[in-house]
C-alpha positions as CSV (number, residue, x, y, z in Angstrom):
1,M,0.0,0.1,-0.1
2,L,1.1,3.5,-0.6
3,V,1.4,5.9,2.3
4,D,2.8,9.4,1.6
5,G,4.4,7.9,-1.5
6,K,6.1,4.9,0.3
7,E,5.4,1.5,-0.3
8,L,4.4,0.1,3.2
9,V,3.1,-3.4,4.5
10,Y,1.7,-4.3,8.1
11,H,3.6,-7.0,9.8
12,I,1.3,-8.7,12.4
13,N,2.1,-12.0,14.1
14,S,4.9,-12.8,11.5
15,Q,2.3,-12.2,8.6
16,I,2.7,-9.4,6.0
17,F,-0.4,-7.5,4.9
18,H,-0.2,-5.3,1.8
19,C,-3.6,-3.7,2.4
20,P,-5.7,-2.7,5.5
21,L,-8.8,-4.7,4.2
22,S,-6.7,-7.9,4.2
23,V,-6.0,-7.3,8.0
24,T,-9.6,-7.1,8.7
25,I,-10.4,-10.1,6.6
26,N,-7.7,-12.1,8.3
27,F,-9.6,-11.5,11.6
28,I,-13.1,-12.0,10.7
29,G,-13.0,-13.6,7.3
30,G,-14.6,-16.7,6.1
31,K,-18.2,-18.0,6.2
32,W,-18.5,-18.1,10.0
33,K,-16.5,-15.8,12.1
34,A,-18.6,-12.7,11.5
35,I,-21.8,-14.5,12.2
36,I,-20.5,-16.0,15.3
37,L,-19.5,-12.7,16.7
38,W,-22.7,-11.0,15.6
39,Y,-24.8,-13.5,17.5
40,I,-22.6,-13.3,20.7
41,H,-22.9,-9.6,20.4
42,M,-26.7,-9.7,20.2
43,N,-26.9,-11.8,23.2
44,K,-25.4,-9.0,25.1
45,G,-23.3,-11.4,27.3
46,P,-21.5,-14.7,27.2
47,M,-22.9,-17.6,25.3
48,R,-22.5,-21.3,25.7
49,F,-21.5,-23.6,22.8
50,G,-25.0,-25.0,22.3
51,E,-26.6,-21.5,22.5
52,I,-24.4,-20.3,19.6
53,K,-25.1,-23.7,17.7
54,K,-28.8,-23.0,17.8
55,F,-28.5,-19.6,16.2
56,I,-26.3,-21.0,13.3
57,P,-27.9,-24.4,12.5
58,D,-25.9,-24.9,9.2
59,I,-22.5,-25.0,10.9
60,T,-21.2,-28.2,12.1
61,E,-20.1,-28.7,15.7
62,K,-16.4,-29.3,14.4
63,M,-16.7,-26.0,12.4
64,L,-17.9,-24.1,15.3
65,S,-15.3,-25.3,17.6
66,L,-12.5,-24.3,15.1
67,Q,-13.9,-21.1,14.5
68,L,-14.3,-20.3,18.1
69,Q,-10.7,-21.4,18.8
70,S,-9.5,-19.1,16.0
71,L,-11.3,-16.1,17.5
72,I,-9.9,-17.1,20.9
73,E,-6.3,-17.1,19.5
74,D,-6.7,-13.8,17.9
75,R,-8.0,-12.3,21.3
76,I,-11.4,-11.5,19.7
77,L,-13.3,-13.9,22.2
78,L,-12.7,-14.9,25.5
79,R,-13.4,-18.5,26.8
80,T,-14.4,-19.0,30.5
81,D,-14.3,-22.4,31.9
82,H,-16.5,-22.4,35.0
83,G,-15.7,-26.1,35.7
84,G,-18.2,-28.6,37.3
85,R,-20.1,-31.3,35.9
86,P,-21.2,-31.1,33.3
87,R,-18.7,-28.8,32.4
88,K,-19.8,-25.1,31.7
89,V,-17.8,-23.1,29.2
90,D,-18.8,-19.8,27.8
91,Y,-17.6,-17.3,25.2
92,Q,-17.9,-13.6,25.2
93,L,-16.4,-10.7,23.1
94,T,-13.2,-9.0,24.4
95,E,-12.8,-5.4,24.3
96,F,-10.8,-5.7,21.1
97,G,-13.6,-7.9,19.8
98,N,-16.1,-5.4,20.5
99,T,-14.3,-3.1,18.2
100,F,-15.5,-5.2,15.4
101,I,-19.1,-4.6,16.1
102,P,-19.6,-1.2,14.2
103,V,-18.0,-2.8,11.1
104,L,-20.3,-5.9,11.5
105,R,-23.4,-3.6,12.0
106,E,-22.7,-2.0,8.7
107,I,-22.0,-5.3,7.0
108,R,-25.4,-6.5,8.3
109,N,-27.1,-3.3,7.4
110,W,-25.8,-3.8,3.7
111,G,-27.1,-7.5,3.8
112,V,-30.5,-6.4,5.0
113,V,-30.9,-3.9,2.1
114,Q,-29.5,-6.3,-0.5
115,G,-31.7,-9.0,0.9
116,E,-34.8,-6.8,0.4
117,V,-33.6,-5.5,-3.1
118,V,-32.7,-8.9,-4.7
119,G,-34.6,-11.2,-2.6
120,E,-37.8,-11.6,-0.4
121,L,-38.1,-12.4,3.2
122,R,-39.8,-15.8,4.0
123,S,-40.3,-18.2,6.5
124,P,-37.6,-21.2,6.4
């Protein structure tokens, strides 16, 4: 990317990014991450694995687990293990994760408009 006439890149965790959009996509890209974050945000508090899965019926348990782990590694989600039997684990947005919410809100709003323009709202 050019900044003041100089070719610059971002170095993040031993990765090189030539575009700020690539940085964003690295954190929340793919089919599921943004959706997972949106539902946790909309819940307004921690959510358990099964609660998240109910909101996203098309995701497999394995994929949900992998995506949650990735979001934890990127410091976007916090996983809290409360112990006990059965084990109680929940997920919530970190302060850093909350910085994505305005971006996700705009993406969601664009999707609502496009859904109404090129599609129709129906029951499943």
